[in-house]
N, C-alpha and C positions, 0 to 999 in steps of 0.2 A: 354545290360549293362545300357543303358540310363533309361529303365523302372525300372530296379532293384534299381538304385540310387534314382529315383523319388519316388518309393514306400517306400523306407526306410525313405526318408525325410518326406513324408506325415505321416508315422507312428510316427516319432518323434514329429511332430506338434500336432498330436492327443493326444499323451501322455502328452505333456506340456499343451495343451489347455483344457484338461478335468479337471475342477475345482471341482470334486466331483459329487455326485448324481444329483444335480440340472443341471449342465452343460451336463451330459450324457443324461438326459431326453430330452434335446432340440436338440439332434443330429437328422439329417434327411438325406436322400440320397443326396439331393442337396449339403449339406455341404461337404460330401465326394467327390463329383464330383468337387467342387470348389477347394478343397485342392489338388486334383489330378492335376487340371489345374495349380495351383500354382507351384507344383513340376515340371510339364512339362516346364513351363517358366524358372524356376530356372536352370534346367538342360541345356536348350538351351543357356542361357546366359553364363553359366560356360564353355561350350564347343565351342560355336560359336562366342562369342563376340570378337571384333577385337583385344583387349588387354587382357592379363592374369589378372584375378581378383580372389582373394581368396574366398573360401566359407564363411569365417567369415565376410568379407566385404559385400557380397551379402545378407547374412541373417540379419546382423545388419541394412543394408539399408532398407530391407523389413520391419523389425520390426519398424524402425523409421518412414517409410512412413505410415504404418498402424496406428500408434499412432497419428502422426501429422494430419492425415486426419480427426480425430474425432473432435477436437476443438483446439483453440490456446494454451491451457494450458497443454494438454497431450503431452508426448514425451518420447523418449528413451535416457538414459544416459549411454554411455559406461563406463567402469571402471574408466578411467581417469576423465571424466566429473563428475561422481558420487563422486569421492574423492574430486574434486574441490568444489562441492556443500557442502560437509560436512565441508570443511575448511571455506567456506563463512559463514556458519551459526554460526561459532564461533565469527564472528563480525570483522574480519580483513582480508583484501586481497588487492592485487595490482590491480589497474585499474583506471577507470574514475569516478565511483560513480553514475551509472545509473541503474535503474531497467528497463528491456526491455522484449518485447515479439515479436514473429514473426506474421506478418499480411500481407497476400497477397504477400508473398515473400520478404517483406521488414521488417526492424527492427523498431518497434514503441516504443518510450520511454513512459513507464508507469509513471516514476517519477525520477528526479534527486535527489540524497540524499543531505541533508543539509551539508554544509561545505566541499563539494567535488569539484574537478576540473570541473566536468560537470556543477554544479550549478554556479561556478564562471564565466564561459564563457557564461552563459545565455541559456543553454539547457533547454527546457520546456517540460512539459507533452504533449504527443500526437505528438511531433516531429517525423518525419519519417527519418530514416537513410538509404540513398540509396547507398552510396559508403563509403568504408573504405580505406583510403590512395589511393584513385583513383580507387580501384577495386570494381566492382558492388557487392552488397549484394545479389541480386536476384540469386537464385540457391544454396545459402548456407543454412545449417541448423542453427537454433538459436545457438546451441553450437559452431559451426564453427565461427559464427560472434562474439560471446563473446570471443572466443580464440584469434581472431584477434585484438580485442579491448584491450586485456590485453597485458602486456609487461613489460620491465624493468622500474623501478621507475626512473623518470626524463626524459624518452624518450617522444617524441611528436607523436601524431597521428592526422590525418586530417579526419574529418567526413564531408560528404556532407549531408546536412539536407534540408528537404522539410517541410515547416511550412505553415499552412493554411493562404492564403492571401499574400504569399510572393513567390518570385522566389527561386529556389534552391541556397543554399549558403554553403561555406566551413567554418568549425570551426576547429581551431587547439587547441588541448587539451594536456596538459602535464600530463602524468601518475603519480600517486602517491600512496602511501600506503593508503588504504581506511579503516579507523577505524570508525565504526559507533556505538556510544553509543545508547542504546535503548531509553533512556529518558534524558531530561535536564529540569531544572526548575529554576525559580527565582521569586522574588516579584516585582511587579510594584506598589509601594506604599502599598495600602491595598488590592490589587488583586493578587492572586497566579496564576502563569503561568506555565503550564506543557506542554512540547513538546514531543510527542512520535514519534521517527524517524522510528521505525519498531517494530514489535511485536516478541520479542525473549523471552527466558526463564527468562530474567532479567527485563521485562517490569513492571509486577505487583509490584515486590519489589521496583522498581524505583518510581512508583506512590505513594506507601505507604511512602517511605522515603521523598518525596517531601511534602506530606501532614503533616508529623510530623514536618518538618522544618518550614512550614508556621505557624503551631500552636505555635511553640516555638517563632518565630520572630514577628508574628502579633497578636496572641492570639485572643481575642474577637473583635479586630479591623479588622479582615479578612472579606472583603466584599463578596468575591466569588472567583470562579476559571474559568480560561480560559484553555481549553484543546485543544491543537493544533495538529490536525491530517493531516495538509496539507503536500503534497508530501510524504505521508506514504504509501508504496506499499503493506503493509499487513504483514503476517507472521503467527504465531502460533494461532490456533483457541482458545486454552484454555486460552491464555493470553488476547485475545479480550474479552472473557467471564469474566475473572477476573477483567479487567479494568471496564467493564460495571457494574459488581457486586459491585465494590468499591463505586459507586454513586447511587445504587438502593437499596431499602429496600426489595422489593419483586417483583414477577412476572417473566414471561418468558423473556429471553435475546435473544435467537435465537434458531431456529430449523433447522435440516438438514433432507433432504428427499432423499433417494436413490431409485434405480429402484424398489426394493421390499419395499412396504410400511411398512413392519414389521421391517425394518432396520433403520427407522427414529429415530432421537434422539432429545430430547428437553433439553435445558439448562436453569435453573432457578436461580434467584438471592436469596441470603441468607440475613437475616436481618442484618442491619448495613450499614450506609452511612458514609464514611470516612470524608466527609465535614460537616456532621450534617445538611444536607439539604440546604446549602448555594447556592446562584445563580450559575448556571453553563452555560457557553457558549462554544460550540464546533466549532472549525474552520475546514472547509474542502475545498478541491478544486479538480480539475480534476486529480490530482496525488494521491488522497486518494482512496485506493482500498482494496477490500477483507476484512481483519480483521478490517481495519479502518471503513469500511462501516457497519460492524456488530455493532461496538460501537456506531457510529452515529445513526444508525437505531433504536437500542434498546433505547437509551436515548431520541430520538425524539418521538418514539411511546408511551413511558411512560410519555411524557411531563415533563421529568426531566431536560432537557436542551434545550436551544435555539440553533439551528444549523445555523451557519452563514458562508458565503463565496460563493463558486460557486459549481455547481453540481459535484458530485464525479464520479469516473471512471466507475462504473457499472459492477463489477466482482462479480457475485452472485453464484460462484461455488466453490466446495471444491476438492482439489487434494490430493491423497494419494501417498506416495513414497513407492514403492514395490521393495525391493532388488531382484536381479535375480541370477541365478546359476553361471553366468560368472563374478560376482563381480560388474556388472553394476546394473542399476535399471530402472524401468519405473515409470513415473509420470502420473497417470491416474485420470481423473476427475470422482469421485465416487458419488458425491452428489451435490445438490443445497441447499443453505441456505435461510431462510425466517425470516423476522423481526417479532417481537411479534404480530403485527397486521395481519400477514400472507402474507405480500407482498414480492415478489421477486424483487430485484433491478438489476437483470441481464440485462445489456445493458442500463437500465434507470438511474441507480445510485440513490444516496440520494439527493433529491432536498432540498436546504437549506430553513429554515424558513425566513431568511432575506438574500437576495441576495446582496453581496458586491463584486464588481469586484476587481481583483488584481490591485495593484498600490501603489504609495507612498503617504503619507500624507504630503501635502505641505501647510504650513502656508504662508500667504501673507508677503512679505518682508517689506512692508510699509503700514500696515493697517491704515485705516482712524481713527484718534483719535477724539472721540466724547467728548464733554464737559460733565463733571459730576459735581455733587454737590460739591465734594471735591475741584474742580477747582475754584469755585466761591470765590471772595474776601470776607473775613469776614465770611465764612461758619463756623457753629458751629462744634466743634470737637466731635468725638464719644469717650466718656470716656471708653467705653467697649473694645476698641482695644488696644492691647499691642504694645510696640515699634516694628516697622518693619512690622506690619500687615497692609494691605490695603483693606481687605475685598473681595479680588478677588476670593478666594477659589481655587486657582490653585492647581492641583493635584501634590503631591510629586512623584519624580522618574517616570517621564513620560516614556511611552513605546517607542520602537524604531520607526524609520521612516517607518512604515508599516501600510498602510491604513486599512487592514482587522483587524490587531491586535489592532490598536487604537480604532476602532469601537467596537471590542469585549470587551475591558477593559471598555470603556464608558458604554456599555450596562450592564455589571456586576454591575457597580456602580449605574446605574439607577434603576435596579431591586432591589438592596439592599436598596436603599433609599426609594423606593416605599413600599417595604415590611415592613420596619421599621415604616413608617408613618401609614400603615394600622393596624399594631399591636398596635401602640400608640392610634389609634382611638377606 
């Protein structure tokens, strides 16, 4: 009886695993022997394990183990997890507001989302979560860990965090409804600012709407654009291509390469730059991953933008979601992507053109006041100044207390001023 069950199980695996003529051509005797070994182990567990365990649990665990052994981004989603993922992509869910992945048995934070409880308490990219409410994470699947972190809105959860250079510490976070708009925008005087929180099907329309508003409000006075991709964990590939295309006139944006070279795809820009070629600065950091890196890499390689901030996350792979017959799905890494110059940023990330560490912009509380011409007794007046002007050239609507953003806005204005002078000459 044991061998009959095992043989039947192996037959099922072979039927499921044959992906057409190409897969069949790769079959060899060793494969059948290994599948027979798998069936033997399966049957021994179901009949001799100390506790009763269902066939469904065993098979799902085997599938999960097979996928997670490939890389950190491949995995199995049971029907409930797959439904949760589909809810999440609609942009609203209950939880903490962090993008995570499993690494060496622990949960690593890819990025806390803007305006969420996780960001409010200071969770940072690359933080390692070792315990959830005192229970160790090691031994859990990523889906199990995510389930534990979710819960009723208003309830508290305690995460034990390990951060490079610090001892482990506990953080208490209050769960909330997480609503993540894809984009937000505003004007800092004559500089347009667009923040992309994640790449959803609303990202490109959001960028287009922002540019239309900038043109209405600033018109010809618009000096340039700051595109903020910090703490953006990625999302849809077509939206990353669309955002890149919005600021490029021509050329390749990104290429994907699969195991079969014939399956590779190249994405190219179409004519038309929404900004009309205005100066562009892109902000990135260690939480900028995947689709964010596609945009930054394309604009950097074409020398269309100055990349500023810190090195990005370094996720240069593409995952496909494949629904399964049990209403679950598998997330499988199917390709790697390459920037227009042909470089892979897997593990290395996008290195900024100008490195600016994270921090706050702090002006001196009592700067030294130097004597100027206007302070001298009897100094001649400047008849060209209108009432209220002092000639200081202070920028209107200064940006928030954000060192990287302050530097980005200053750079946009500097490039704009230099370009105007070159054209005048």
